[in-house]
C-alpha positions in Angstrom: 5.7 22.1 19.6 2.8 20.3 21.4 1.9 16.6 21.0 -1.5 15.2 21.8 -2.3 11.6 22.1 -5.9 11.0 21.2 -8.4 8.7 19.5 -8.3 9.5 15.9 -11.3 7.4 14.8 -13.9 6.4 17.4 -15.1 2.9 17.1 -17.3 2.8 14.2 -18.5 0.5 11.3 -16.5 0.7 8.1 -18.5 1.2 4.9 -18.4 -0.9 1.7 -16.9 2.1 -0.4 -13.8 3.9 0.4 -14.8 6.6 3.0 -12.7 9.5 4.5 -12.5 8.6 8.2 -9.7 10.9 9.5 -8.1 14.0 8.2 -4.9 15.7 9.8 -6.0 19.2 11.0 -4.5 22.4 9.8 -0.8 22.9 10.8 -0.7 19.5 12.3 1.1 16.2 11.5 -0.5 13.1 12.7 1.2 9.8 13.7 -1.0 6.6 13.7 -0.2 4.6 16.7 -2.8 1.8 16.7 -5.4 0.7 14.1 -7.7 -2.2 14.9 -10.5 -3.9 12.9 -13.0 -6.3 14.4 -15.1 -8.5 12.1 -18.6 -8.9 13.7 -19.7 -11.0 10.8 -20.3 -14.9 10.6 -17.9 -15.0 7.8 -14.4 -13.5 6.9 -14.4 -9.9 5.4 -11.7 -8.0 3.8 -10.6 -4.4 4.6 -8.6 -1.9 2.7 -6.9 1.3 3.9 -5.6 4.2 2.0 -3.4 7.2 3.3 -4.3 9.9 0.8 -2.5 13.2 0.3 -4.5 16.3 0.8 -6.8 17.1 -2.4 -6.2 13.6 -3.7 -8.6 10.6 -3.8 -8.4 7.1 -2.5 -7.0 5.0 -5.4 -4.5 2.0 -5.9 -1.7 4.6 -6.0 -2.2 5.4 -2.2 -3.4 2.1 -0.9 -1.6 0.9 2.1 -3.6 -2.3 3.0 -5.3 -4.2 0.1 -8.1 -6.5 1.1 -6.7 -7.9 4.2 -9.0 -10.8 5.3 -10.2 -10.8 8.9 -11.7 -14.1 10.0 -15.3 -14.2 11.5 -15.4 -12.7 15.0 -11.8 -11.9 15.0 -9.8 -8.6 15.6 -6.8 -7.6 13.5 -4.1 -5.2 14.6 -3.2 -3.5 11.4 0.4 -3.0 12.2 1.2 -1.9 8.7 -0.3 1.4 9.7 1.7 2.0 12.8 4.0 5.0 12.6 2.5 6.1 9.3 2.7 10.1 9.2 -0.1 12.3 7.8 0.6 15.9 6.9 -1.9 18.7 7.1 -4.8 17.8 5.1 -3.8 14.2 4.4 -6.5 11.6 5.3 -7.3 7.9 6.1 -9.9 6.3 3.9 -11.3 2.8 4.7 -13.4 0.3 2.8 -14.6 -3.1 3.9 -16.0 -5.8 1.5 -19.3 -5.8 3.5 -20.7 -2.6 5.0 -21.5 -2.4 8.7 -19.7 -5.7 9.7 -16.1 -4.4 10.5 -15.6 -2.1 13.5 -12.5 0.1 13.1 -10.8 2.3 15.7 -7.6 4.2 15.5 -5.5 6.1 18.0 -2.3 8.3 17.5 -0.7 11.6 18.1 -1.3 15.1 16.7 1.8 17.1 16.6 1.5 21.0 16.2 
């Protein structure tokens, strides 16, 4: 068994529709260690995060964070996602209430 600590999602803006941002690779389990979201806007914005089973779609049934408000110019540590495990093919999908205003970054471990 090998464990690789890595950036799972490089810093990038979240879109305004649920978008697949990271998928656990073949023969791999992924553990999320840190998920941050930074609001660069002049007003509060919400973010939603889904952990979706392979071959499924982002819906309320796999919603982990529902419209969490992030204040203007603030960074949120989304601790609800810490230690969440993704099996092969499972993915993280993210949606912000306003596109290109919330920067997300995720780090974790891939276990093979």
